[in-house]
N, C-alpha and C positions, 0 to 999 in steps of 0.2 A: 341553691347555690352554696356550696361548700368553701370555707375558708382554708382548709389545711391545718388549722390549729385544732388540736383535740385536748380536751380536759381529761385528767387522770382522776377517775372517781374510785379507785381501788378495786374495780372489778376486772381490770385489763390483766392479760398474762404477765408473768415475770419476763419474758422473752421481750415483750414490746418495752418494759420499762428499762431492761438492761440496754437495748439498743438505744433508747432515748438517752441514757446514761453517757453511752460511748460517743455519741453524737455531741453531747455537750462537752465532754472533756476534750475533744478534738477541736472545739471552738474555744475551748479555755486555754488549750496549748497554743492554737494558731495567734490568738489575741496577745499572749505572753510574749511571743516570739516576735510578732510585728511591733509591740510596744517597744520591746529591747532594741531593734532594728532602728526604729524613729528616734529613741533615746540617743542612740550611738551616732546616727547622722546628725542630729541637732548639736549634740554634745562636741562632736569633731569639727563642726563648720565655724564655731567661735574662734579657735585658735588659729584656723586656717585663714579667715577673713582678717584678723589683727597682725598676720605675719608680715607684711610689707610696711604698715605704718611703724610696727614696733622697730623694725630695723631703721627705718629714717630717724626716728625719735633716739635710739641708742646712738647713730652717727652724731646726730646734731648735739648732744649733751657731752661728748668727748671732747677733750681739748685736742688742738691741733697745734701742734708747736711749729714756729717759723724759726730757722736757723740761717745765719748768714753763710752765702757760699764762698768758700775759699779757693782762691787760684792756686792749684797745685802744679802748675807747670814749672819746669826747671827754667830760669832765667840765665842768661849767659852774663857772667860778670865781666867788668871792663878793668 
């Protein structure tokens, strides 16, 4: 039974080692891209989740003035 893993003993051809190197580079690049996308999703999820409560908080801490209502209708004088 073979596992598919091979040990490099130095007797392999350079083509085999170059192919192995290309495969590892592809995996490395895919890993970097994947980790970047995950970081972007996690980084953008925080501000999006805080959006609603932040607006409520800003509204609550602002002053809300109350002014008297003045009757501006014209009255007939006698």
